[in-house]
GUDREN-135593 format. One record per atom (N, C-alpha, C): residue number from 1; y, x, z. Coordinates in steps of 0.2 Angstrom, whole numbers. Last residue first. Layout:
REM GUDREN-135593
<NUM,<Y,X,Z>>;
...
//
This chain:
REM GUDREN-135593
<149,<88,90,189>>;
<149,<90,85,195>>;
<149,<95,88,199>>;
<148,<92,94,173>>;
<148,<90,97,180>>;
<148,<92,91,185>>;
<147,<87,94,157>>;
<147,<90,90,162>>;
<147,<88,93,169>>;
<146,<89,103,142>>;
<146,<86,103,148>>;
<146,<90,99,153>>;
<145,<87,98,125>>;
<145,<91,99,131>>;
<145,<87,99,137>>;
<144,<88,99,107>>;
<144,<84,99,113>>;
<144,<89,100,119>>;
<143,<96,98,96>>;
<143,<90,95,96>>;
<143,<86,94,102>>;
<142,<108,106,96>>;
<142,<109,99,98>>;
<142,<102,95,97>>;
<141,<109,118,82>>;
<141,<110,115,89>>;
<141,<110,108,90>>;
<140,<99,128,75>>;
<140,<101,121,73>>;
<140,<103,117,80>>;
<139,<101,142,79>>;
<139,<98,140,73>>;
<139,<100,133,71>>;
<138,<108,143,91>>;
<138,<110,147,86>>;
<138,<107,145,79>>;
<137,<114,129,102>>;
<137,<109,133,99>>;
<137,<111,137,93>>;
<136,<120,122,112>>;
<136,<124,128,108>>;
<136,<119,132,104>>;
<135,<110,114,116>>;
<135,<117,111,114>>;
<135,<121,116,111>>;
<134,<96,121,107>>;
<134,<99,118,113>>;
<134,<106,116,111>>;
<133,<89,129,98>>;
<133,<90,122,97>>;
<133,<93,118,102>>;
<132,<89,142,103>>;
<132,<90,141,96>>;
<132,<91,134,94>>;
<131,<90,142,118>>;
<131,<94,147,114>>;
<131,<95,145,107>>;
<130,<80,133,120>>;
<130,<86,132,123>>;
<130,<91,136,119>>;
<129,<69,140,114>>;
<129,<71,133,112>>;
<129,<78,131,114>>;
<128,<68,151,122>>;
<128,<70,152,115>>;
<128,<72,145,112>>;
<127,<64,146,134>>;
<127,<70,149,134>>;
<127,<73,150,127>>;
<126,<51,141,130>>;
<126,<56,136,132>>;
<126,<63,139,132>>;
<125,<45,153,127>>;
<125,<46,148,122>>;
<125,<51,143,124>>;
<124,<45,159,140>>;
<124,<49,162,135>>;
<124,<50,157,129>>;
<123,<36,150,146>>;
<123,<43,151,149>>;
<123,<47,154,144>>;
<122,<25,151,138>>;
<122,<29,145,138>>;
<122,<36,146,141>>;
<121,<21,164,142>>;
<121,<22,162,135>>;
<121,<27,156,134>>;
<120,<19,162,155>>;
<120,<24,167,153>>;
<120,<26,165,146>>;
<119,<8,154,155>>;
<119,<14,151,158>>;
<119,<20,156,156>>;
<118,<-2,162,149>>;
<118,<1,157,145>>;
<118,<7,154,148>>;
<117,<-4,171,160>>;
<117,<-1,174,154>>;
<117,<2,168,149>>;
<116,<-9,167,172>>;
<116,<-3,165,171>>;
<116,<0,168,164>>;
<115,<-23,168,175>>;
<115,<-19,174,175>>;
<115,<-11,173,174>>;
<114,<-28,155,174>>;
<114,<-27,158,181>>;
<114,<-23,164,181>>;
<113,<-26,143,164>>;
<113,<-25,150,164>>;
<113,<-23,153,171>>;
<112,<-25,129,161>>;
<112,<-31,132,162>>;
<112,<-31,140,163>>;
<111,<-12,126,158>>;
<111,<-15,122,163>>;
<111,<-22,125,165>>;
<110,<-9,135,147>>;
<110,<-6,136,153>>;
<110,<-9,132,159>>;
<109,<-17,128,137>>;
<109,<-19,135,139>>;
<109,<-16,136,146>>;
<108,<-9,117,135>>;
<108,<-16,116,138>>;
<108,<-18,123,140>>;
<107,<3,124,129>>;
<107,<3,119,135>>;
<107,<-4,118,139>>;
<106,<-2,130,118>>;
<106,<1,134,124>>;
<106,<1,130,130>>;
<105,<-6,119,111>>;
<105,<-11,124,113>>;
<105,<-9,128,119>>;
<104,<6,113,109>>;
<104,<1,109,113>>;
<104,<-4,114,115>>;
<103,<13,122,101>>;
<103,<15,121,107>>;
<103,<10,117,112>>;
<102,<4,121,90>>;
<102,<5,128,93>>;
<102,<8,127,100>>;
<101,<7,108,85>>;
<101,<0,110,88>>;
<101,<0,117,92>>;
<100,<20,110,81>>;
<100,<19,106,87>>;
<100,<12,107,90>>;
<99,<18,118,70>>;
<99,<22,121,76>>;
<99,<20,117,82>>;
<98,<10,110,61>>;
<98,<8,117,63>>;
<98,<12,119,70>>;
<97,<18,98,60>>;
<97,<11,98,63>>;
<97,<9,105,66>>;
<96,<29,103,53>>;
<96,<30,100,60>>;
<96,<23,100,64>>;
<95,<24,106,41>>;
<95,<26,112,45>>;
<95,<27,109,53>>;
<94,<20,93,36>>;
<94,<15,99,37>>;
<94,<17,104,42>>;
<93,<32,87,37>>;
<93,<27,84,41>>;
<93,<22,90,42>>;
<92,<40,94,27>>;
<92,<42,93,34>>;
<92,<37,91,38>>;
<91,<32,91,16>>;
<91,<33,98,18>>;
<91,<35,98,25>>;
<90,<33,77,15>>;
<90,<26,80,15>>;
<90,<27,88,18>>;
<89,<47,76,13>>;
<89,<44,73,19>>;
<89,<37,76,20>>;
<88,<48,81,0>>;
<88,<51,84,5>>;
<88,<48,82,12>>;
<87,<40,72,-8>>;
<87,<38,78,-7>>;
<87,<41,82,-1>>;
<86,<46,57,1>>;
<86,<43,60,-4>>;
<86,<40,67,-3>>;
<85,<60,60,12>>;
<85,<55,56,9>>;
<85,<52,60,4>>;
<84,<70,64,27>>;
<84,<67,65,21>>;
<84,<62,60,19>>;
<83,<75,58,39>>;
<83,<80,61,34>>;
<83,<76,62,27>>;
<82,<66,54,48>>;
<82,<69,49,44>>;
<82,<74,52,38>>;
<81,<64,65,57>>;
<81,<58,62,52>>;
<81,<61,57,47>>;
<80,<76,66,64>>;
<80,<75,70,59>>;
<80,<69,68,54>>;
<79,<79,58,75>>;
<79,<80,55,68>>;
<79,<78,59,62>>;
<78,<77,65,86>>;
<78,<73,60,85>>;
<78,<74,57,78>>;
<77,<88,75,86>>;
<77,<81,77,84>>;
<77,<77,71,82>>;
<76,<98,66,90>>;
<76,<99,70,84>>;
<76,<92,72,82>>;
<75,<93,62,103>>;
<75,<94,57,98>>;
<75,<94,61,91>>;
<74,<83,76,109>>;
<74,<89,72,109>>;
<74,<89,67,103>>;
<73,<70,78,121>>;
<73,<72,78,114>>;
<73,<78,74,113>>;
<72,<71,88,136>>;
<72,<72,81,133>>;
<72,<74,82,125>>;
<71,<64,96,150>>;
<71,<65,96,143>>;
<71,<66,89,140>>;
<70,<59,98,163>>;
<70,<66,95,162>>;
<70,<68,94,155>>;
<69,<49,111,158>>;
<69,<51,106,164>>;
<69,<58,104,163>>;
<68,<42,110,142>>;
<68,<47,113,147>>;
<68,<49,108,152>>;
<67,<34,100,135>>;
<67,<31,106,139>>;
<67,<36,109,144>>;
<66,<40,91,128>>;
<66,<34,89,131>>;
<66,<31,94,136>>;
<65,<51,98,122>>;
<65,<52,92,127>>;
<65,<46,89,131>>;
<64,<44,107,115>>;
<64,<48,109,121>>;
<64,<49,103,125>>;
<63,<39,99,104>>;
<63,<35,102,109>>;
<63,<38,105,115>>;
<62,<51,94,99>>;
<62,<46,89,102>>;
<62,<42,93,106>>;
<61,<58,106,95>>;
<61,<61,102,100>>;
<61,<56,97,103>>;
<60,<48,111,86>>;
<60,<50,115,92>>;
<60,<53,111,97>>;
<59,<48,101,77>>;
<59,<42,102,81>>;
<59,<44,106,87>>;
<58,<61,103,72>>;
<58,<59,97,75>>;
<58,<53,97,79>>;
<57,<60,116,67>>;
<57,<64,115,72>>;
<57,<63,108,76>>;
<56,<50,113,56>>;
<56,<49,118,62>>;
<56,<53,117,68>>;
<55,<57,104,48>>;
<55,<51,102,52>>;
<55,<49,107,57>>;
<54,<68,113,44>>;
<54,<69,107,49>>;
<54,<63,104,52>>;
<53,<60,122,36>>;
<53,<64,124,42>>;
<53,<65,118,47>>;
<52,<56,112,27>>;
<52,<51,117,30>>;
<52,<54,119,37>>;
<51,<68,108,21>>;
<51,<63,103,25>>;
<51,<58,107,29>>;
<50,<79,121,25>>;
<50,<75,117,20>>;
<50,<71,112,24>>;
<49,<96,126,28>>;
<49,<89,125,31>>;
<49,<85,120,26>>;
<48,<108,131,27>>;
<48,<104,132,22>>;
<48,<97,131,24>>;
<47,<120,117,32>>;
<47,<116,123,33>>;
<47,<112,125,27>>;
<46,<126,105,29>>;
<46,<130,111,30>>;
<46,<127,118,32>>;
<45,<115,97,28>>;
<45,<118,99,22>>;
<45,<123,105,23>>;
<44,<113,94,42>>;
<44,<108,98,38>>;
<44,<111,101,32>>;
<43,<125,87,45>>;
<43,<124,93,48>>;
<43,<118,97,45>>;
<42,<122,76,37>>;
<42,<128,80,35>>;
<42,<127,87,39>>;
<41,<111,70,43>>;
<41,<110,73,36>>;
<41,<116,77,34>>;
<40,<117,67,55>>;
<40,<112,72,55>>;
<40,<111,75,48>>;
<39,<126,57,51>>;
<39,<129,63,54>>;
<39,<123,69,54>>;
<38,<117,48,46>>;
<38,<122,51,42>>;
<38,<124,57,45>>;
<37,<110,45,58>>;
<37,<106,47,53>>;
<37,<111,51,48>>;
<36,<121,39,65>>;
<36,<117,45,68>>;
<36,<113,49,62>>;
<35,<124,28,58>>;
<35,<129,33,59>>;
<35,<126,40,61>>;
<34,<112,20,58>>;
<34,<114,23,52>>;
<34,<119,29,53>>;
<33,<100,23,70>>;
<33,<106,20,69>>;
<33,<109,24,62>>;
<32,<83,22,63>>;
<32,<88,25,67>>;
<32,<95,22,66>>;
<31,<70,11,64>>;
<31,<75,13,60>>;
<31,<81,16,65>>;
<30,<61,5,73>>;
<30,<60,12,71>>;
<30,<65,15,67>>;
<29,<64,-8,74>>;
<29,<65,-3,80>>;
<29,<64,4,78>>;
<28,<72,-13,59>>;
<28,<67,-12,64>>;
<28,<68,-8,69>>;
<27,<87,-22,57>>;
<27,<83,-16,56>>;
<27,<78,-16,61>>;
<26,<89,-39,50>>;
<26,<90,-34,55>>;
<26,<85,-28,54>>;
<25,<86,-49,42>>;
<25,<93,-46,42>>;
<25,<94,-40,47>>;
<24,<74,-54,45>>;
<24,<75,-51,38>>;
<24,<82,-48,38>>;
<23,<75,-59,58>>;
<23,<71,-52,57>>;
<23,<73,-50,50>>;
<22,<81,-71,56>>;
<22,<85,-66,60>>;
<22,<81,-59,59>>;
<21,<71,-78,49>>;
<21,<77,-76,46>>;
<21,<81,-71,49>>;
<20,<61,-78,60>>;
<20,<60,-75,53>>;
<20,<66,-73,50>>;
<19,<68,-86,69>>;
<19,<66,-79,71>>;
<19,<65,-75,64>>;
<18,<70,-98,62>>;
<18,<76,-94,64>>;
<18,<74,-87,66>>;
<17,<56,-102,61>>;
<17,<60,-100,55>>;
<17,<66,-96,57>>;
<16,<53,-103,75>>;
<16,<49,-98,71>>;
<16,<53,-97,65>>;
<15,<62,-114,78>>;
<15,<63,-107,81>>;
<15,<59,-102,78>>;
<14,<57,-124,70>>;
<14,<64,-122,69>>;
<14,<65,-115,72>>;
<13,<44,-125,75>>;
<13,<45,-123,68>>;
<13,<52,-121,67>>;
<12,<47,-130,88>>;
<12,<43,-124,87>>;
<12,<44,-121,80>>;
<11,<53,-142,85>>;
<11,<57,-137,88>>;
<11,<54,-130,87>>;
<10,<42,-149,79>>;
<10,<48,-148,75>>;
<10,<52,-142,78>>;
<9,<34,-149,91>>;
<9,<32,-146,85>>;
<9,<38,-144,80>>;
<8,<42,-158,99>>;
<8,<40,-151,101>>;
<8,<38,-147,95>>;
<7,<41,-170,92>>;
<7,<47,-167,93>>;
<7,<46,-159,95>>;
<6,<27,-172,81>>;
<6,<30,-172,88>>;
<6,<36,-168,88>>;
<5,<29,-180,66>>;
<5,<28,-174,69>>;
<5,<31,-175,76>>;
<4,<21,-194,60>>;
<4,<26,-191,63>>;
<4,<24,-185,66>>;
<3,<15,-204,47>>;
<3,<14,-199,51>>;
<3,<20,-196,54>>;
<2,<19,-222,46>>;
<2,<19,-215,44>>;
<2,<17,-210,49>>;
<1,<12,-237,44>>;
<1,<14,-233,49>>;
<1,<13,-226,47>>;
//
């Protein structure tokens, strides 16, 4: 009398193996679409912007999307961290952290500021974000947008 695997175990092994094989051939959820990444790399190449500059603009878009009423980070902005690697990514990340932290300090200041000075800084910063990185931005367009109900 030989050992037999129950049919349910065989099916479970088959499904697990099929899932592993499917995962090997697909991108992870964190991988941006290749056409968007390629288009973003092309847009960056058409400028004189460095990883430092792009890190600044990414952080501006990220900070504005979390601070400005109706602000939204675009898909173009979301792929920027995937553009660089190695030392360029280090420069991008270091600058992104500095600018993003400044946005968060302003955001928290505005919440605790009875004189509204911080709110004025945020209002001006949000207007600058739209002007510089909004749909028709002067610095690097298409990273940030304001959606109004």
